[in-house]
N, C-alpha and C positions, 0 to 999 in steps of 0.2 A: 504496498500501499503508501505510494504514496506521499510524502508532505505537504499540503494546501499552503500554496506562496502567502504571506498577508498583503494586501492593499495598499496596508500600509507601505515609506520606505524616506527618506533622511532625503534632503535635496542636499546640495551639496554646498561647498562655502556657503551657508548662515546655516548657524545653527537655532536652535529653538524651530524652522521650518520646516513643518513636512507635507507629504502632496501618500495622494490618498486617488489612485486609477481605478476605477468599474465598470464591467460592460452594463448596459439598460437590456431589456427583456427588449431595443429594435438591435441590441448587437452593436450596439454605438457604443464606441471608446469616451468616457469621461475621467477627469481627469482633476482635483479640488485638492486647493494648498493650506491646509492649515497652522496656528499659531499651537504649539504642548510647549507650556513652559510651569517652572511652582508657584502660585501664587505664595509673593514673599507678607504678604497681612493674614493668613491664616492657612499657610502652607498648605497650599488642595494644590493640586494636579490641576488643571487650567490643558482646555485643547478651543478655539475660536477661532473660524471659519474664515479664512481671510479672502473667497471666493478663489477664480479657478486664473487668474489672470499673473502671474508672476510678480514683473516691475507692480504692480501694487497692490501684489501681498507684502514685495519685500519693506516696503513702505508701511502698512499699514501693522508689518510686526513691527518696526521702529518705534514703532505709535507706539507701543499695544507697554515693550519692553522700557518706553520710558515709561508709564503708567506704572504699571508692574514696580521702576526703580523707584518713587515718592511712591510709595505705600496706597497704591487707590486701593480701594473696596470696589472688586468681579461683582459679590455679590448685591450690593445693593440699589441694583434699580429692579431682578428680580425679588425682591424682596413688597411685600406692601405696606402703605407707611400706614402709621400707629394713627388712628383715629377713634374719640369720643364717642357713645353711643346718642344717639338722639331720638328722637320717639319718632319719628319716619324712619331710619335705619337698625332698630331696633330688632329682636324676633319676630316673628310671623304671629298674626293675631288667629281664632278661629272665624276670623270676617275674609281672614287673605287664604284661608288654606282651600283648595276647590279637591270635596271630595268625589270620587268617581261612585258610583250603582250602579249593579245593576239594572236594566230592561225593565224587569217584572217589578223589582222596590220604586223604580220612579220613574213609572208607569201610575201605581196604587196611589206613591207621596202625591202627585198632580194632581188629582182623583176625589181626594177624600185633602183637598187646597183650603174647601172653602167649611168646613167640619173640625171645630176645638175641639176637641174631646180630656182636653187636662180643665175646661170650668164648664164648673153640674151648677145646677139651680142649688139641688140637696146638698150642696159641697159647705160642712160652720170653717169657717177662720176662726184660728187663736188671735 
């Protein structure tokens, strides 16, 4: 059994720049470039897409490495902003919850909507 070659290969003469080659369903060959580095702030491995153009990828790689050197938080854009809970964005109330009922039960409720079974004239209230 032959070992399958990895689709990842390092671009020569440029550290942190990797190329990924693959075939599409139509049989076309494609390649994309990625920046692979370790984040200085969180010590986490990163893989940032850079596109398919080598010259543009090298420029973008230089920007990313400069941002990494200045301890940029790469997860900042992915984290949701922390906000206080207001009355509109609070937990859903029963009036906002839509229930789906079986067809026969919904028909029965619609047919008997005009009657109110809970109020009886003979009931005594304390």
